[in-house]
N, C-alpha and C positions, 0 to 999 in steps of 0.2 A: 679496727675497723677498717673493712675493704670498699675502696671506691673505685668506680668504674674507670679501667684503663684507658679510656677515650681523652680524659683529661690527664692522664698520668699520673694519677693518685699513688700513694705509696703507704701501704699499710705498716704502722708500726705502733707496738704498745711501750713506752718507756715505765721504768720503774726507777724513781727517785729515792732512795734509803735515807731517811731521816736518823734512824738508828736501828740498834740491833733488833728491835722488836714492833717498828712502827714502818710503812712504807706509803709513799702518795702514789696512785696510779694514775698516769696521763697517757692519753691517746692523742694522736696528732694527725692530721690530713694533708699532705703538700701540694703545691698548686691549686689551694682553695683559700677562700675566705668565709667568713660567717657575716651575712649582715644583720646585725641585730640591732635593737632600738636602744636597748641600754647599754652603751658604753661609757663607763665610768671615767676612766682615763686613757689619754693618748701622749706617747712618748714618741720624742724625736731623735735621731743619730746614736741608737743605741744597738746594740747587739744581740742575737737571737738569745743567747744565754742569760743577756740582763732582762732581756723581754719576760722570759720564764721565770726568773728570779723575782721581777715585780709582780708577776700574775699570782705567784704561789704566797709573796708576803700582803700581798692585798686582799686575799681569798677570793680571787677572781674565778668564775665558774669556766671562764675560758679566757683566751687572748689571740690576737692574732699579729704574727711579724711578718711584713712586707720588706723583703730582701731589697729590693731596687731602692729604695728611699729610707732602708732602715727603721721605719716607722713601726711603732707597738701599740697596738688597742686592746685595751682590757675590758671584757665584757662581766658587770656585774649582776645578771641575770638573765634568763631567757624569758621570751615573752610569746605569747599566741600571734601578735603583730610583726615577730620576727619574719624577714624573707627567708633567712636559712642559708645552707650552704649555695656558694656560687663560686665556679673555677675561676682562678686567677693566677697567672703564672709567678713564680719565683714569691709565692705567699705561702705560709703554712699558720693553720687554723689548728690550735693546742685546746685540749678540753679535758676537763675531770668528770670521769664517770661517777655520779655522786649516788647512783642506785645500789641499791642491797642486793646482793646476786643471789639470794635464797628464794625468791620468788617469782614467779610469772605472773604479769600482772596487765589488766585491761582498765581503762577508764570505766568509773561509776555508769558514765552517760551514753557508752556504748551500745549499739542493740543485738539483740540475739533474736532470731526466727524461731517461734513455738511452732511444735507440731499440730497441737488442737486450734493453733491459727492464731493470726496478728503477732505482735511483736513484744519484746519487754528489754528494760534496760537491762544490762550485764550486773548494775547493782543491787536489782531487783530478783535476780533468778536463784532459786534454791535447789538443793538437793533433792533429785526425784524429778525434778521438771525434764520435760522430753522436748528436746530442741532439734532443728535440722544442724546437720553439718554435711561438709562436700566431701565426696572421694578423693584419693589423692590426687589423681587426674583433671578433677573438677569437673567431671561430664556428669555426674549425677548426684541427686540427695542423699543423704542416709538418715534413717529415723536413730536418733541418738539421745542420750541422758546424762543430767547432770550427776556425777557422781558424789562428789565433794566440793565444798569451796574450802581452799587450803588457807585462805588466808584474804581478810577483806577490812577495809579502814575507810570510813568514810569523809574524814575530816584532815587526813594525811596529804600534805603536799609532795609531790613524786615528779621527776622528770621523764618524760616520754618522748620517742620518738613519733611524730606524725606524720603518715603517709597520706598525700592527697593526689588522687588520681585525675587524668584530663577531662574525667568527666563528673570531678566532685565529690565521687565517694571518697570518705576518711576514713582511717583507723589509727589509731594511738595505742603503742605498747612500750613497756619498760626495754631496757637494750636487750636483754637477754632473754626475752621472749619470743619463740620461734615464730616465726611467718612461713606460710607456702609462697613460693613465688616461681616465677619461668623465668629460667636464665637463657636468652637468645643466643648467647655467644656458642653455648653447649647445645643448645634446642633441645633442652629438658626440665622438667619440673625437679625443684630442689627446697627443701626446709633449712632456713637460715636464721639466725638472730636477728633483732632487728636493727641492732647497731651496723652489721655488714649490708643491710638494704643499700643499693644505689639507685640514680636513675636511669642506670641501665637496665635494670629488672624490671619484670612485670607483675603484678600482682593478680591472683586466681580468683576468678568468679563463677558461677554456673555455666559452663558451656563454653568459657572464653577467658583470655586473660586481659588485663588492661595496663597501660601504661602510667607510670607516676610522674607527675609533673612537678611536684614539692618534695621536699622532706624537711619539716620542722622539727628542733629540739628546743622542747619548753618543758617548763614547770606546770602542771594540772593537780586538782585537790580530788583525792579519793581515787581509790583502786580496788579491783576484786580479782580473784584468782579462781575460776570455777575450772573443774576438771571434768570430762567426759570420758565416756567408754571407748569411743574411737580414739579419744587423744587428740583430736582437731574441733575446732569452734569456728561457727560463720558469725564474724562480727562484722556489723554494717555491710552483709554481703560479700565480704571479704573473707578466705579462707586462713585461719590461723591456727598456730598449734596450742594445747594446755600446758606444755612444758616449755622450761628454761634448760638450758644445757643440751647435748645432744638429743634431738626428739626422739630416734630409733632406740637410743639406751634405756632412755626413762619409760618409755612406752613397754620397752620389755619388763622394766623394773615394776611395772604396775601389774603385771600379768596374775600375780597370785592376789593381790587386792580386787582386782576385777572378778577374779574366780570367787572370792569370797563374797563381793557385790551380788553378784548373779545367783548363786545358791540362797544367800541367806534372803532375797528378793523370793526367790520361788518358793522356799520354805514358808515364809511368815507373811507375803504378799505383797502387793505392790507399793503399798502405804509405808512399807517398812523401811527405816532410812538407817542402812548398815554404819555408816558413818557419821550418825547424827545429823540433825536439821539445825541446829544453833549455828549463826552466823557470828563468829566474836572476831573482836580487833586483833587477839593474840593468833599465831600461826596453830594450824591443827595439830595435835598430836602426832598422827600419820605422817604429815609433812615432816615435820620435826627429827622423826627417828628416820626417815628416809634422808634426810641431810644427815644424819649421825652415820649412816651405815655405807653413804653414797661411795664414798674414797675407798673403802676397803674392799666393796664389790666392784667397783670400776678397776680397781688394780688386778684384784682375780680374773675378771671378765678378759682385762687384757694378757694378763699371764696364761689364761686358760687358751688363747687362740695360738698362743706359740707351744703349747704343750699338747694339743690336739695330735698334730702328725707324728711326735714321737711317743705318745702313746698308742697310736694306730699300728706302727712299726712294731714295737713290744709284744701287742697284742698278735699281730701276725707273725711275729717269729715265735711267740710262746705255741700257736696253734699249729705251727708247721711242725715244731718239735713234739708235741703230744700225738700230733697224728703218726710222726714216722716212729715214735715210741709205741702206739699201738699196732703198728704195724710189725715192729719187730717182735713185739710179744706173741702177735698171732704167728709166726714164722717158728716161734722159738716152740710153740704148742705143737705146730706139725712136726716139726722134726723129734720132737720127744715122744 
């Protein structure tokens, strides 16, 4: 998790190996505490390592260690009543990301703006629905379309990052769901995952950016994962991505499915649903396939970036040699 340098936060992901086949991934934020309403236990006069051990043994979702008085607090669960992250010198907030990293999810109750007018809850949108999305710079609206719901579960409890702006706008995303932000430190737009968003960033609305007043990490019921043609989705009037992982890479991976979607809609009419219209609690087969081939494609793409220059040089050498060979043949014909 990346946190604002204003409070000297440090980004680290710890991997505590339990055995050769099982690991627990723990994130922590330095110089910060988490004001939670559900503190299960408090310990005094213990070390940071002992605090972490107690947190793991108690199956806590998070814990806070305050070095100046050697105090440890265990968080049993997150709530919408939690105040959330607050800067505190010499304190460390540890947390366990309990979310599956295979889906990009938005709460069922979030709102999407429909092109035909009105609004609809994210949990009620369907493939083929036409929705408004924002351009990357947030300056104009785009007529977009829901192509597929890769995963949706009405009653599943899931942990979300909830971003509340200083004007009361709110959006909740899972930790790996990407969102469009404006980074004032570098004065440009970026697309980052929800777990990296800080109070230093600004969210993107139509024609402007807006400050974040509060970030809350809590459990909510139900989620949905719609994907649009543009790869973006306007949720509660705030611009988000349809993807988890690197937005641009996943959008490029979707070029072929988008081409197939457009062609089949053109051939069979606007009412045709190329990827089906049934919303199942099981992950969509296309998403399962993408997850299966993701690592090989990512590795190939990474290798290809290093291979392009050598291939261009080899091709240039071959063409130069071929040109000289043709010139030599030409002169030999003249001589003979």
